[in-house]
C-alpha positions, 0 to 999 in steps of 0.5 A: 539089818534088812535081809531078802528072800530073794535077789531084788525083794526091795533091800536096797530100797528099804534101806535107802528109805531108812537112811533118809528117815533117819536123816530126816529126824537129824540122826547121824545114819550110815548105811552098810553092806558086808559083800555086794556083788556088782557091775555098778560102782561108784567112787568114794570120798576116800578114792575107793570103789563100792557098789552103787547102791551104797553110794545112793544109800549115803546120799540118802543119809546125806553123807559122803559115800565111803569104802567102809560102806561096802568093804567087799565088792565083787565084780564079775568077769566071767560066769564063775569068777570075779574081781576081788575088791577089799575096802575099795582097793581090787586085790585079786580074781578068783573063780567062785570055789576060791572065794568061797574060801578066801571069805574067811580072809575077807571077814576081818576087813568087813568087821574092822569097816562095820566097827570103824562106821559104828563109831562114827554114827548114831545108827547103821542100816545094814543090807544083806546080799541075795538070800539067806536061805542059800544053803550052799553058800552058808558056809563061812557066810559074810553077806547075811546071817553070817555077819549078823551072828557076828555083830549081834544085830536084829533081821527084818525080812523083806519079800516081793509080793509081786513076784508071787508066792510071798508067804511061801517065800518068808515061811520058807526062808525061816525054815532053812535058817538056824534056830539062832538065825530064826530068833534074830529075824524080828519082822517081815516087811511086804514090798510092792502091793497092788490092790485092796489091802484088805484082801491081803489081812488074812494072809498077814494074820495067819503069817503071824500066828505061823511064825510068831513074827510081826508084819511091820508094814506093806509097801506099795507098788510105786509106779515108775519109782527111780532109785538107781539099780544096784545091778540089773538093767531096769527097763521100766523106765525107758522112755518110748518117745517116738518123737525124741531122738532115737539112741540105742546102747547094745547091751554086752555081757559084761556091761557096767556102769549102765546107771550112765543111762539113767538120765536118758531113761528119764528124759522126755526128749529121748527114745532110748532102747537096749539092744540085747543078744540076737537083735539087730540095732536098729536106725538110730541118731546115736549109738553108745558103746558102754562100759565094760568089766572085760573089754576083749571079751565085750568086743569079741561079743560084740562081733559075733552079734554082727554089731560091728558091721551094723555100727559101721552102716550107722556112721556111713548114713551120718549117725553119731558114736559115742564110747564110754570107759571100755567102750571109749577103749573099743573105738581104738585101734588095739586094746593090750592086756599083757598081764591078764588083768581081764582075762587070757593075756594078749592084744585084741584088735579094736574098732580102728576108729580112732587112732589110739591104743590102750594098754591095761595095767593093774592099779585102777584109775579111781577119781571123782572130777569135775571140769569142761566138756569141749564141745560146747565149754559146758561144766561136766562131773563124773567119776573115773573107774578103769584099768586102762592107759590110753595114748595116740594121735586121736587124743590130741582132739579132747572131749574133756578139760579136767584141770591139768589134764585133758580126757577123751577124743572127738574125731576130725570129722566131728561124728564120734566121741569118747572119754573115759568120765561116767556120769556124762548126762547127769548135769543138765548142761552137760546132757543139752550139749552132748544131744545137740551134738548127737542131733537135737536141736533144742534138747530141754534136759531135766534136773537129774539129780533132782529126779534122784532125790524125789525117787529117794524121798518116795521110798522114804514117804512111803516108809513113813506112811506104811510101816510101823515106826515104833517098831522100827525105833526100838530095833534101832534102839531109839526113843521115837522115829 
């Protein structure tokens, strides 16, 4: 199990690389994260929902992703509450205190999923959540040491030296663990080191002497490494091409599946800007309204920022507008939540740009799909994760054809499009088609799937070069790596 001294210490990346390393050795391996809190999610082969990071880790392991790889997913819908997804299906909404007590109910599902994976695969690489040293969250813990103790697995502790204070992070974390938990930590990994490694050696020697725990390796800082983020927006990879097409994405409070924009971040012909609270929307060729976990609340936030007027001005000047999932729902006339699925029950006026109405329903639509993008009849693939049913005259001009059904809408003037489909920009053909629609004359989209594979291979190569593979093999009870 890989645990971190902090969030974003490098847990997801290390698990991803270890999965690929084992797969390269022709070993069957699966990722596992007992509990994940994230608004980036993926649809599994068994039609459930898990954290996006575990889907990437499954890709690294060369296996289909499955709901057992992330049996508990928390999707925040307020600052203190979240939707609770157990083994791929939404079961309830709880406030933080309610979930703290609910963890005892969730633990059997976590262990059941883990045991199923353990029967199918030679190795399981487990990812913790946040830090094991959060004193206030230790009771009934299922995400870190609580899980490790329950299944009796060894732990690697990773810390990010780029944040500063790496030795304090590691030693301080150990100090806050129980005696049995400290004994479970079998090695340290230091992540994102820059500079002359010889200058770090005295600190590594001190750390090993102070704790009696070996440093398994120091991973270098990998510039512009692309791995799909578990939750936080990764702004480092945003392009700044002043000669390319200008695309703006307003960052909403409950923005979900922002990995939709990763192909645009990496696109050499795209100038992508993520606009945050209190920032004006600048002139652009295309504005994209992203997915949202709480559509009505995010629409209210959009209006409070004055962004609705900016969108109207953008359209008057001939700019294009795309709505994805929750952003698609915002384009319509109303969003009705009669059962209070995303907040207080009630009906919210939409932006009124497409003649359609959306009603939120308890049962989520979870599908991996392939079809045709009807702008130019190009192939498209992606996934749907939404709780809304949309109907109205706008849907008579669909954007996507999915076998026997259609999805989305194209406005009569071809200026506005929308769809429930995530992953629109991931294939070269559909990305080129959408960018041509938005005004880019000769788009030459990179192979995003190749870029994703290159990111996985980069972190794997770094692990193979810089970590003690013999020690890792012993922890995994293997003869060698």
